[in-house]
N, C-alpha and C positions, 0 to 999 in steps of 0.2 A: 504494500499500500504506499509505503514511505517513497519507494522507488518510482512509483506512477506520479506521486505529486511532484517529486524532484524532476521527473522528465517533462511533465506538464509546465513546470515553472520555466525550465530551460527553453522549451518550445515557445512559450508565451514571450520570454525575454528576446529569443531570436526574432520573432515576429514583430516586436517593437523596434528592434534595430533596423530590420528591413523597411519598416514605415518611415522611420526617422531618415534613413538614407534617401528613401523615395521622395520625402518632402523637401529635403535639401536640393536634391536634383531638380525637382519641379520649380522650386524658387529661383534656383539659379538660371534655368533656362527662361523663366517668366521675366526676370530681371534683364537678361540678355535680349530678349525680344523687345522689351519696352526700350532699351538703349538703342537698339538698331532702328526701331521705328521712329522714335523722337528725332534721331539724328538725321534721317531721310526726310522727315517733315520740316526739320529746322532749315535745311538746305532750301527747300521749296519755299518756305516763308521767307527766308532772306532774300530769294530771288524776286519775290513780289513786293518787298518793302520799298515803296516809292511814295513821293508825295502824292496826296490825294488831289483830285480835281477841286475840291473845296479849298485847300490851301493855295493852289494855283491861282484860283480866283480872287482869294484875299490878297495875294501878292500882286496881283494885276489891278486891283482896285475895282473888281467887278461887283464885289459884295463887301459889306461892312463886317468887321471883326465880331460885333455883337450879335451877328446872325449865325453864330457858330452852332452847329448841331450839337446837343448835349448827349451824345451817345458815342460809344466806341466804334470806330471804323474796323472792318474785319476782312480776312481775306480766306478763301476756302482752299484746303489742301487735302487731297486724298478723301474727299467728302466730309471733312471736318472744318468747322469754322474757327480760325485762329485770329487773335487780336494783336500778336506781336511775339517779341522774344525777351525772355528774361535771362540776364547775365550776371554771373557772380564771379568776378576776375580771380579773387583770392582762391576759389575753388577750381578755376579753370573751367566754369561750367556755363554752358549756354544752351537754352532749351526754348522750344516754341510753347505758347500758352493758348489753350483752347478756351473759347468763350464761355462755356459752362461745364459743370462737372457731372459725373457719373462714376461708379465703380469701373465700368468698362473703360471710359475715356482716361481715368487716372492711370490705367495700365499703359496708356500710350504717351502721354505727356501731362505736365502740370496744367491745372484748370483753374479758371476763375471760380472761386467759391462764394464771393460776396463783393458787391460794389463795383466801382470802375475806377481806373487810374486818374480820372478827371476830378476826384474828390478824395477825402479821407476814407478810412475804413475799407480800403481796397484789399481784399484777402485772395491769396493764391494758394491752392493745396496741391500736393503731389505725394506719391508713394515714397517710402524710405529706401527705394533702390540707391545703390551707390551712384548710379548715373543720373538720378533725380535729385531728391532732397535728402538723401541718406547720410550726408557729411556735414549736417549743420553743426555738429559738435566741434567742428574745426573753425567755425566763424567766431569773430570776436567784436566787441563794441568798436564802432568806428569804420569797420569794413564797408565798402561800397557795393551797391547792387544797383544794376541798370536795367531798366525796362524800355525797349524800343517798340513803339506802336507801328502798325502797318503803314502809316503816313510817313515814317521815317524819324519822327520826333523822339528823342532820347530822354527819359525821364530818371532823374538821379536821386538815388536814396542813400541813407547812412544807417548802419545797423545801431540801434539804441539799446535794445534789450533782447535777451534770449531767455525763454521761460518754457515751463512745461505745464500744460493745462490739462485738467481731466477731460476725458473723451466727450463728455456731455455738456461741456462748458461753451455751448454755441453763442450764447448772448455776449459772453466775455470775449470771445474770439472776434466777433463782428462789430462790437461797439467800443472798441479800446481807445479810439480818438487818434491812434497812430495812422499815418498816410498810407503805410503798406504793411501787411502782415503776411509771412510766408509760414505755412505749417506742414508737417508730416506726422505720421504715427511714430510713436515709440515702438521699440523692438517687441514689447508685449501687446501692443495695439491698444492698451488701455488708456494712454495719454496722448497729447499732442505737443510735440516739439515745436515751439512757435517763435519766429524771428520777427521782431517788431522794428520797423524802420520810419525814419522821418525824411521827408523830401528835402533835398539840398539844391 
């Protein structure tokens, strides 16, 4: 009887090891696929970043500045709407940003979670893949983050605070008063590593 219990425990342990290895392999290939997809999309977005007709008309004096449309211009790449490119020079990271989020879209690229870059409380979310927002622990106060919209305008931000919020702290995430917040899941998935930034 004791031998049977021992054999059962060994078999169960072996199954857990196989499952763990399988999960590691799955996560690796999922992260790699996300990296390749976002790189391909980034190139396409960068190729389409040009001054919008609106900005040309303002420069030419055809319309007045106060007539500016209060919405984010976008470009479509591979069937996804993108609003621009987020760059974190200290991490040598450059990624396209999708206009809205879903769990499926987060596997492709960072997504707008809330707000717009035209006002404060602009929030961008991404997975914690190393090729996405998984290296936030390397950021420091004062680091520069750049967002280039599809019209070619560069919005410059400075890291002010790095904090970890509970997963359910949605209100705290979107009403911080900071111009830009970037966030990703902690390794456990229970919290949100959040980078707060001010426009400079």
